[in-house]
Structures are given as C-alpha cells and as structure tokens.
N, C-alpha and C positions, 0 to 999 in steps of 0.2 A: 711949311712942311709938305712934302710930297708923299702920296700914297699910291703905290703901284699895285697893291693887292686888294684895295677897296675900290669898288666900281659903283657908279650910280647910273642907271639906265631906266628911263621911264617905262620901258617895256618889260622890265624884270622887277617883280615884287613892288610895282607901283613907284619905282624910283628910290626905294629904300637902299641905303648903302649895303652892298653885298660883298661877299668874298669872291674875287676873280670872276665876276660875271655869272656866278652860279646863283641858284635860288636859295642861297643861305645868307640871311642877314648877319652882318657883323655883330649885331646886338645879341643874336643867339649864342655866338661864341663867347662874348663877354659874359653873358648870363651863366654859361657853363663854368667859366672860371670863378665867377662870384659864388656859385653854388659849391665850390670847393673841389671841382674836378681838376686833376693834373693834366698837363699837356699830353702825357701818354694815354690817359683815359679818353680825352677828347679825340685824339687821333684814332683810337680803337673804335670809338663810336662813329666817327666821320672819317673813314679811311681815305677819302679824296682830298682831305685837307693836308696842308704841310705845316710844319712848326712855325715857319715864317708868317703864315696866315693868322695864326693865333696871336703872335706878337704884334702884328700890324693892326689887328682888330682892337687890341688893347691900347695901342698908341693913338689910333683914330678916336676911340672913346675918350681918352684923356684930352686930346686936342679939342674935341667937340665941346667938352665941358669947360675947357679953358676959354673958349670963344663966346660963351653965353653967360648972361647974368640970370641966376636962378633966384626966385623968391625964397627966402629962408624964414622960418619962424623961430622965435626965441622960446626956450623952455619956460614954462610957467613958474 
C-alpha cells in the first residue's frame, strides 16, 4: 500500500509519521477520530488539513497494526 499524504522525515518530529511533511503526527489525527470527533470538527480545529489527510491517517494506522504482532492478554 502506498501513502502519499503520510511522510517520514528524521528532521520533522524525530521521524514520526506526519501529515504531508507538517509537524502534525498522523497519530494525533487518529486520536481525534478515536475521541469521537467528526471529520468536519477535525477540519475546523486544523484548517490546514484536508479530508483525504484524515482518511489516509486512518488507513496508515490500520496498515501499521496489520503489519505488527502485538502481545495480547487474555481476560481473567
């Protein structure tokens, strides 16, 4: 999968995946969605973002989780 709106640059935010080379980590956008914010609310708070940035941040997060094995605990 190719990501055009997620960039990784060691000079920006220590190499954290960011939106289009800005100092805005994709994780911040994903957290805003997880907190229940709508696309319109996110765009109002961060007017330099575009709808496609939010969608790609979510796709990137999903792909990242798909590529890793995470230790899971079983309920007691």
